N, C-alpha and C positions, 0 to 999 in steps of 0.2 A: 952191565944188561940190567939189573935191578934198579940201575939211576935212571936209565932211559925211561922204564916202565912209571917211574916214579913221576919222572917229568912230564911223560906222556896223559897221565892219572891226573896231575894238578893242571895241566893244561884244559883238560876235558870239563874238570870240575870249574874251573873260571869262565868257560865259554856256556857251560849249562846255567852259572849262575848269573853273568850278563844278560841270557836269554831268561830267564825266570825275571830278573828285575825290568826288563823291557817287556815283560808279559802283564804285570801288576796294571790294574785300572783304579779306577775310584767310582763306587756307586753312591749317587745323591740324588737328591730332589725336596718336596715340599709335601708336607701331609697338613690335607685340611680338613675339615667337617664339611656336611652334606649341604650347608649355607655358604660356603666357601672361604669361611675363616681360618686361620693356622690352626694348628694343633700341635702347642707345645709335650714333653713329656713321652711322645709315643716312644716304644722299644722296638727298633727296626733291627732284625736279625737275619743274617744269611742262615739259610738252612742247612746242618751238615757241619757247620765251621762255628770257630769263635769268635767271629767278626761281628760287630754291630755298631749301632747308635742310638743316641735317643735326640729325639726331635727338639729344638730350641724353642724360644719363645714364637719365633715367629713360624716354626713349623718345618724348618729347614733339617736337615740330617746330611751326613754322608760317610760312608765307608771306605776306607782308603788300601790300599795294598791288596787288591782282590786279583787271583790268577784268574787265566783263562779258563772258562769252563760253564758248564750250566749250574745254574743254582734256583733256589726259589727262595724269593726274599717274603718276608711274615713280619707282619706288624699288630701288635697288640697295645691297647691301652684300655684302663676300666671303663665299662659303660660303651664301649663301642665293638663292634661285631671284628672279629679278627681278619687283619687282612692278608692274602698271600697271591703271590705272581711269580710265574715261573720266568728266569732273563736268563740270557747268555753274556758272556762277555768275551772278548775277542782283541785284546790289545788296546781297544778304545775304552774312555769313559761314557758309563752309563748315567742318564738321567731320568728317574723314574719319579714322577709326582703322583700321587694317588690321594684316594679319599676316603677318609672311614663313614662307614653308615652308626648311627647312634642304636646301641640294644638297649637293653631293659631301662628303668627309671635309676639314675645315678647320682651320685654326689661329685662323681670326677668329671661332668660336663661343664665346658668353658662356658662362663656366662658373658654377654658383652653389652647388656644392654644397664644401665643405670649405674655402671660402676666406674671406679676412676681409672683401672685398668683392667684386660679382660684376665678372669682367672675362675679356676674350676669353683664349685658349688661350695663345697667342703672348706675353702680356704675364703671364701667370701662373707664379710659380716652383714649381710642383706638377705632378705627373705625373698626369695626367688623361686620363682617354678617355670617350667618350660613342658611344652605339648610338639611331638613332634607329628609328623602326617598319620601315623596308626592313631594317636587320640584324638585327632581332630575328626577324622573321618567316623571312630567311634560315638565323637560327640553329636553328630550328624547335625550340625547346626543350621538353621535357617537364616541366622543374622551373626553379624559381630556381638550383639548382646546375650543370644543363648549360648556364643561360643565361649565367654568372658564369664560367664555362671558356673564355668568350671574352675575357675582359679579360685584359690583358697581366699577369704577375707573379701570378695567381690558380690555385691548383690546387685545383679542388674535386673532394671524392669525393662523386659524386652517384649513385651506382650502388644506393643505398637507398631510392629512388622521390620522391616529390614532399615533399621537407621532409628535416630532420634529418641535410644534408650536413655534413662535415668542410671547411673551407676553409682553406689555407694559403698567407699571401701574404710573397712576397720572402724565405724563409725564416726569416719568424716562424713559430713551430712549432703544430703540430697534435698538443699535448702530452695534452688531455683530452677530446676531440671536440669538435665545432661550431667556433663562432669566437668564442675569448677576446678577441682582439687586433682584431678585425674587425666593424666595425657594419655591418648592413643596417638601410637608412631608406625609409620612403616619403612621398614628399613633404615631405622634409626633416626629421621626426621619427623616432628610432628604434621600431622594432616591439617590440623587448624591451628593456630595460636591460641584459640580459646575453646575449651569442652562445652561451655553453656550458651554459646551465641542462639539465640531464638531460631529455630529451624534451620538453623546452620552447624549444628551439631558435628562433631570429627566423625563419629561412626557414619554420618551420614554419605561421608565420603568413600567410605571402607566397602569392602565386598568380599565374602569369604568364597575362595575358588583353589583351582589346585597349582596355581602359582606358588601358594606360601609352603614355605619349607619347615618351618618352625615358630611356634610363637614363645616369647619371652615375657616374663610377668614380675614386675619388682613392686612390692607394698613397703611404701613408707622408705626409710632408710635414706640413702645417699639419692634416691629420686629428687629432694630438695634442692640438689646444687648440680644435678646433671641434666637437668631440662628446666625451660620455663614454664610455669602455671601447671606443675605437676606434682606437689609433695606430699600426695597422698598416696601415689603409685604412677607406674608407666606402663604400658603394655606393648610391645613392639612386636609388629609383624614381618618377619624375616623371607624375603623370596629365595627361592633356588636358584642357582646361579649357572646351572650347567657343568658345573666342576667334572659330572661323572654324567656318561650319555645315557639318556633314557627320556622317557616320555610316557604320557597316558592319552586316553579317547574315552570319553565316556557319555552315555544319553540317560538321562534320567525323565521318569513320566508319572505323573501323581496316578495312582490307584482309586482315590475316593474323592478326587477333585482335580480340576484343570491345571495341569500345568505341563510344559516339556522343556527340557534344557539339554544344552550340549556344554560338555566342557574338553578340552584340550590344553597340553602343555608339552613339551619336547626340549631337551637340552642336551649340548655337547661339547666336550673339548674339541678345538681346532688345531691346525697346526702352529708353530712359533708362540706358544703360550697364548692363545685365543681360547674363549669359550664362551657359550653365549645360551641363554634361556628365553621361551617366547610362549605363550599362553593366556587361556582366557576362558569366557564364556558367552553364550548367547541364550537369551531363554524368552518365553512367551507363556501367559496362563491367567487364569482368575486369583489364584492364592489360595491360602488355607481356608478361607472364609468367603461364603456366597455373596459376592456385590453385584453380580448382575451385568459384569462384561469385564473385559481383560484388564488387569490392574498394573501386572507384571509382565514387563516385555522391555526388552535393552540388552545389555552386556558390557563386557569389560575384554580389554586386550593391555597386556604387560609386557617388555620383552626387555633384555639386558644382554651387554656384551662386555666382557672382562679380559683384558691384558695383563697375562702375569709376567713379571720381571724376577732376576735375580732377587732382585730385594725389596719386590712389592707388588701390587698391583693399581690397576685405574680401571673403573666401571662407569659404565653410562648407562641408563635406564629411562624407558619410558613408560607410559601410562596414558590410556585412553577408555574412560569411563562415561558411558550414557546409559543410565539405566533407570526405569521407574518402576517404582513398589507401591501395592497399598500402604497406608498408614490409617491404623486403626486407633481412634481417639475415643475418650468415656463415652457409654452408649447408655440406653435404659434398662435397667433391670429391677427386680422384684428385692423388697429385702425384708426380710421375715426375722422376727426375733426382737430380742433387745440391742443396744448399741454394744453390749460387752461380749453377747455371744448369738451375732447374727448368723443369718443364713443367705446368700446370694443365688437368688434363682432365675428361672427363665420368667417373661412376661409371657401371655397365651400370642402364638405366633413369633415369638423371637427366641431366638436360642442364645444365649450368652457365649457360647464356645465356637459357633459358626455362624453367626449373621454379624451383619455391621452396618454402621449408619448408610453407609454405600448402597445407592440403589440405580439401576439402570434408568431410571426416570430422573436421577438428578446427575447431570452430567456439565452444567456449564453455570458456572459463576460469572456475575458481573458487577462490574463498582467503577471506582473513579481512581486512576493512578497516580500514587503519590508523587511520583517523578514528574509528571506534565500536567494535572489536573484533568487530563481528557478522560474520555470512555476506555473501561479496561475489559476485557471478556477473557476469561480462561478456560482451559477444560478440566473438569474435575477428575478425569482420567490419567491425567498426568503425577497424581499423587507426589510421592516425594521422588523428584527426577534430579538428580545431581549430575552434571557434567565437570568432567576434570580431565583437562589436557597437561601433563605432567611431563618435566624433563628433568634429569638429575645426573650427579656424577658422585663419585666416592674416589680416594684412593688412600694408601697406606704405604708406607715406604720406610725401611730400614737404613739410617743414612752413615750406618758406621759410627763407632765409637761410642756405644749406648745410646744416640738417638736416634728417635723415631719421630716421624710427621703422618699425621693422618687428618682424612678431612671429607665432608660430604656437603652435597650444594643441592638444592632442589627448587624450580619455580613451578606451581601450578595454577594454570588458569581455571578458576572453578566459578562455576556458574548453575543456574537451574531453577527450578520452580518447587514449592510445596504447598500443595495443594488437597485439604480434608477436610470432610464434614464432624462437627461437634456437636452434641446435645446439650444445648445450652439449659435448655429447661423441657421438662417430661409431667404430661399429668392429664386429668381428663380434656376431652374436647371443648367443654365448657370453661376451665382453668387457662389452658393455652389459649383459647380464641381471645379472651379476656385479657390476658398479657400481652399478647403480642398486638392486638388490636388498638391497647392504650400507648405502647410504646411507639408504635407508626404513626399513630394519627388517623388510622382509619376510620372510617362511620360506620354505617348500619350494613355495608356490603354483606349478602351472604356467604358462608365456607361452601368453596365446591370444589371437587376435584381438578387440577390445574391440565389434565389430558383427556382426550376422548369428548363425550358428549356433556363434560362439567357437570357431571352430576352432583347434587347435594352431598356435602363430605358428612359419611355416618359409618366409621370403622367398628368392625367386628368386634373388636375387643374394647372400644370406647376411648381410644389413648389417642393423644398425640403430641408432637414434640416441636420445638424452636429449634432449628439448627444454624448456628453459625458456621460458615464457612470460612475456614482458615485458609486465605487464598495470601501465598507469599509470593513473590519475587526475589527471587535471589540474583540480583543485577550483577555484581561483582565478589565475590568472597576469595579473590586471587591471593595469593602468599609466596614470597622467597624467603628459605630457611638457610641459613650456611653455619654450620659447626667444623672449626678445624683447633685441631690442638697439638702440641711439640710435647715428646716425652724424652726423658733423661734420666738415664740409670746415673746415679752418684756415686754408688757402689753395688756390691753382689746383693745390698739387701735394703737399698734405700732408691726410692724412684720418685719422680716429680713430674708431672703433667700441667701444664698451662694452656689454655683454651679461649677461644672467643665464641660464642654464638648470636649470630646476626637476624633479625627478623623485620620482614614487613607484611603488614596483615590489610588489606583492605576488606571494608564490611560497608557494601551498598547493597540493601535489601529494605524493599518495601513491603507492608502491609494493605491490601485492598479488601478488606473483609466485608462480608454479607449475608442476610439472613433470609430464610426459609421456612415455611410451615410443611409438616409431613405427618404422615399416618407412621404407627410403630408396628413394622412387620417386616420380617426377615426374609431371606432367599432373593436378596436383592431386587425385591419387587414394591418396596414402600413407595407408594405416590406422594406426589406432592399436593400442596392444598393453595387455593388463591381466596383471597377477599376480592370476590368478583366484580370486576371493575377496577380495582385498586392495584392489584399485586399482577406480577408477570411471570406466568410458566413456573409458579409456588415461589417466586423470591419476592418479598413482600416490602424489603427494604435494601438501598445501596450501601448501607452501613450496619451497624450493629446498636439498634436503640436499646434493646433491652440492657447491653451493658453501658447505655451514655454515647454512644457513637465513640467509644475509647480508639478503636483499632484500625484509623488511617493513621497510617506511621510510615516515615522513610528515615532510613539511618544512612549517612555517608560518611564514614571517618576510615582513617588508616592510623596503624599503630605503627612505630618504629623500635625495635629492640635492641640493643646492646649489649650482651652481658660477658663479660671476663670473667673467668673460673680459674682456680687453682686447686689442684689435688696431690697429697703425698700419700705414698705406701710404702711402708718401712716392715721389712720382718726382722723385729725385736728379737727373736731367739728361733729357733728351730721350729718352735710350735706355736709361737706367737707374733700373731700380722696386726698393724694397726693401718689403717687407711682414714684419711679427713681429706676436707674439702671445704671450699668458699666460693660463693658465686656473687657478684653483684650486678643486680638487677637494675637497667637504666632504661625507661620507657616514654616515649613522648607521643601524645595522640592529639590528632588536627582532624576538623571535620564539622559535620554538621549535624545535627537531629529533630526532627519534626514529629510531635506526637499527637495524637488528638486532633481534630478537623480545626481551619483556619478558619472555615465558613460552614454555616448548614441553611439549605434552603433551595429554593427554586432551580431544578437543573435539567433542562429539557434532553434527557438522555438518549432518547430513541430520534431526536432531530425533527420532530415533526409539526414543531411550532405550537405545541400543545402541552400545558402542566397539566399530566395526569397525577392521580392520586401517589404513586409510588416515589415521583418526582418532586415532590411537594418539599421533601426535607431531606435532601442529599448532604452529607459530609465531605467536604472535599479539602485537599492539601495545596495549594497554590500560594505566590506569593515569596514572600521573604525567606530568608535561607534557614530560619528559625533557630534553633538553640547553638550557640556556635560553642566547637570546643576546641578549647585549645590548653592541652595539659599537660605536665610532666611529672615524673615520679622516680623512685629509685627505693630499693631496698634489698638488704644484705641477707642471704641463707648459708646456713651452713651444718656440716652433719660430720661426725666423728665416730668410728667403731672399733673395736676390738674383736679379733677370733682369735680363738685358741683350739689347737688341734690336740684332743686327749690322746689321740693314738692316729694310725690310719684308718681307721673307720669311723671316727666321732669327733665332734668339734662343738664347742659353745661359743656364743657371741654376743655383743652388745653393743647398742646403736644407741645415739642421740642426734636428733636432726630439730632443726629450725627453719622453716621455710617460708612462701607466703605464693598467693596467686593473684595476679591483676584480672582485672576484667572487662567481660566484652562491652562494647559501647550500649548495648542495648540493656544492659543489667544493672546502670549505675542513673543516680540523678546527677544533674550539672547546676552549678550556680551561673549566674549570669557573666559571673568572669570566666564563666570555661573550664571552671575546675571541676572535677569530679567530690563528691560528698565523701564517698568512700573509694580511695584509689586501690587498696588491694586488702586481701585477707590473710590473717596468719594462721599458722598449724605450727604445733610442736609436737614431736613424736621420742617416744621413749620403747624401745623394743629389746627383750633378750630372749636368746635361741637357744634351740640344742638341735643338732643334726647328726644320726646315726646311720650307718650302713648297715644293714640287716644281713644274715646269710642269703636271703633272698631277695633282698630290695632295699627301700630307704625309709626312713622315719623322721620329719622334719616336726618339730615343737617351738611356738614362739609366743611368747607373753609381750602385749603391750597397750601403752597409752599414748591419749593424745588428745591436746587441748587444741579447738579452734575457734579462734577472734573473730567473730563475720560481725559485719554491720548491716545496715538494712540494703536492701537489694529488689529490682522490679522481677516480676515472674506477670507477664501478660498486662493485666490491671489490675494488680496487686503487689503490695510490698511483702516483702520477706526476709528473715534473715534473723538469727541469734547466735552468742557463744556456745558453744558445744564443749562435752567432754564425753572419754570414752576410754574404757578398760575391757580386755580380751585376752583369750587363748585362741590362737590358731594349730591344728595339726593336718599334718599330709602324709600321706604314705603311697609307695608304690612297691607293690609285692608280685614276685613271679612263683608259681608252684607248678614246675613243670609245662601243660601247655596251659594252663590256667593263670590268667592275669587278674591283678587287681589295684585299681587306682582312687583314691578317695581321699576327702577331706573336709573338715569341719570346722565352722569358726563360731565360737562364742563371744559376743559383745554386748556390754552394758553401757548403754551411750546415753546420754542427758542432757537437757538443754540447760545452759547455766546462766541464765539471766533474762530480764522480761517477765512478762506476764505469763507465760509458760513455763517457767524457773522449775527443776525438778522434774520434768515430764520427759516422756523418751519422744525423740526427733520423729517424725511423720516417717512411713514407710520404712522404718530401721528394726530388723526383726533380731532378737537375741542370739536366736540359730541358723545358720545357712550352712547348707553341707551338700555333695555330690559323691556317690559311690557309682563305680565302673568296673563292673566284672566284665571280663571275655575270656573266651575258650577258642582254643586251635586246635583242630584236629583234621586228620588225613594223611596221606603217605608223606606228603609235602607241606602239611601244615596250610593248605590251600581253603580250608574250611574256617569260617570264622561265625560265633554265635556270641552277642555283648548286648549287655544291657547297661543304661547309663539311669540312676535315679538323682534327680535334683528336687532339692526341700527347701522351705524357711517356717520357720516359727512365726505365730501370729506377730503383727504390725498394727500401728495406729494410722489410721488415715489422713489425721492430722495434728499439727501440734499439740492441740487443746487434748488429746487422748478421748475422745469422747467415744468416736465408733472405732470399733476394731476390724481388721481386714485378717480373717482367720488364714492360720499355717495351712499349707498345702505340700504335696509331693508330687512329680509328675516321672513317669517313666518312660524312657526312649529304648528302643529294640533294634538292633541292628543284625542283620545276618547275610554273610556273603559265601557263597558257595563258588569254587574254582571248577569252571568246565574244561579247561586245558590249558597250558601253560601262558600265563599272562593274561587269560581271557578269566572275567570272572562275573558272576548274576549277584547283583546286591537287592536288599530288602530293607528299607528302613520304615519305623513307624514313630510319629513324635505324637508323645502323649497318650500313651497306648490305653490306659485306662479312662480317658475322656474327663481328665481332673478339671474342677474348677478352679482356678489361683489367683485371687483379685489382686491386683498391684496399685490400682490407684484409684481414690474415690473422689467425686466433687461433692463438697458439703456432708451434711448426715440424714439427707433424706430431704424431696421434693415434695411430697405432699402423702394422702392416703390412697390406698388403691385395694378397696375391700377393707379387710381386718390388718393389712399388710401395708407397707410404703414402698413409695419408689424413689429409685437412685440412679444416678448416672456415675457408672464406673468403667473399667477395662479388667477382663481375665483374661487369661494367656489362652491361646487358642486351642482348640479340641484335637482329638485325634485327625492326623493326615498320614496317609502312606503312600510311599512313593517305591520304584522300583529300576533300578539302573542297571546298564551292562557297561563294563568297563574293559578297556583292554590297555595292559601296562608293558612297555617295549623298551 
């Protein structure tokens, strides 16, 4: 009997065991961040059990032998909010893909920009900063330049409007405007091959909207080898991908200026591993300065679609941008005091923080097209009008056996216009009358207002100005970029990456500048002035005679680039990591350039058969192809760095890099053989840094040295360029104290011109200190209310390399407040430049003449106080 019982018991146990075996399943999936990038090292645990997994380099995890039942899947990763999801296992394998949202500032965030292989900040031997959606909203930027000012080490001259900003990185200079040594990317590829193409700067084709999921910024370091023409740094705008469902809809109105804008975005996963994201904005308005018409109008639309496979993903995306924005060029100001301690102030009837050279009376510019030599007329209200139609794709796959392949490619059909008035000279009516009359060849015609009854010109403040209209046609600035790389793990500790970057950049741009006479008056009400019987509608020349008619030009060139590169990443020990890379840049340039008129003389502009005053000396570009360009060059860039983890919360790093930047076709001089005088400019950099995870945040400290070997280059109608050297210290922190967050940075730079007539001087527009501080406070039952402040400042700098005229230091405050009305719905209030500060970012010359006991000057200040209110719904 006992034997039978034993047999039945054994049989029961066997059946139970078989049943249990058949009931066991696997839970697996992929972990990504909010931009769609895989997250490695994430701890994934089944609540109430001892079963768990850690995601690998590609974000994959797998928990095996899970019995039937209901569990809570928990995932944790430093720097990210904990993830939890209830799941039920019923005899089948379960796939759970999920996304982790970033938390406070962290050293564990994975970096993908400007590095050989993606890795966390604490493991990277580069200086990298990131901004998530929260920090971007807190910065409340009106342009890319205003956003980039929040990055340590970057001085962005963003006073000119939305685009065409000048960027200085760690003392690597702004010698010819734009960003010659600094590259702006969108989703890992350049917006333009060159950052300083005149009136075609990369940031012209970038708009800040709710499509942006994250910003990554590299200063120095491996930027020399991980991109073309960006040795001083890279800023990469990374788009949302719809890996998690959600979106937002918001509308914004100007409270003290005319502006209205609609932003929208939405993304979600679909079935079969698909996800998508769409978004964009539409807007119209006058802008933060009074110009007399609607200067900001247009919008952007972006979309992407991602297909995720077991071993990788493929993504396609598109972008359409057609947006007009006002560009603010140097304008008349009052210069008080000495050059070493000046004050820049308002002129009678003209406020330097709220007025502009634009006017309701100045809406048309006429000249001759440099492409055809025929009549050209443009609408000044077009302003900075980039048009971009882009199509791109990217992929990344794990091929097995420790092989990985990834690639990106994008074609952008870019064109547009760039039209803005520039105060070429300002003075008393008599002074400007004499200067313009002599240059244009006018006789004794009286000065009269160009509109209405054409009464005699007699402005109340006694001032007049010569305006040169920067009238530029961006006929074709299209480009194609591709970057494909293969990685192989040679062992558990060593990996090699080899890649090829290819680029084609068209540059077909025409300048057809013209000249006007105007009173000096704000409010968008400045009236134009004619030499009666000579000028037409306030325009007294179809060229720029005060500047020798320099500015009828055309550029029609093509750059082709092939850049193979190789990188090695090695864990030399548990704490010490090395990465090094080398890049071979091969460039070919073909095309032609015509600068300056091929003829000047009679041109029957209105076709009436009579040569009138303004038609007697018209600059024209027609005939031969001009300067033929047939150039090729190559250079080698390299970078090597060590990172040593002192412990889990601290690391030190050191890196040396040598790189170079080629030149946009309009920034160079060419010989009769078609070869460039200076083909590229070289930059070498050394940096040493310390990264520390604090109890409530992070602290990054970096010391740096740089040498820039720069030859002469063109800036409009003058030559600039010098060798430079710089040393400095950069500090960055992000702290959290309960409901209070504090982010900030400060950079000290000692930069010096290292050759030429100004050797030993400080480069123009280079401040010793730039800083930003951004505190925020969250409150309410669900922390739905936010109050934040951002302070951005700079110490004094010099207007020119001669260090004669000082531009005083300044700081301005931005205020942001958000009230949560109900779940998902919030009311926002933003104030830019809260205290209406004056901040001078550019000065032309050292003064144009006397105005009483003071002087006149042409300069740019940051815009004054402007306030907006917004209603946003997140879902």
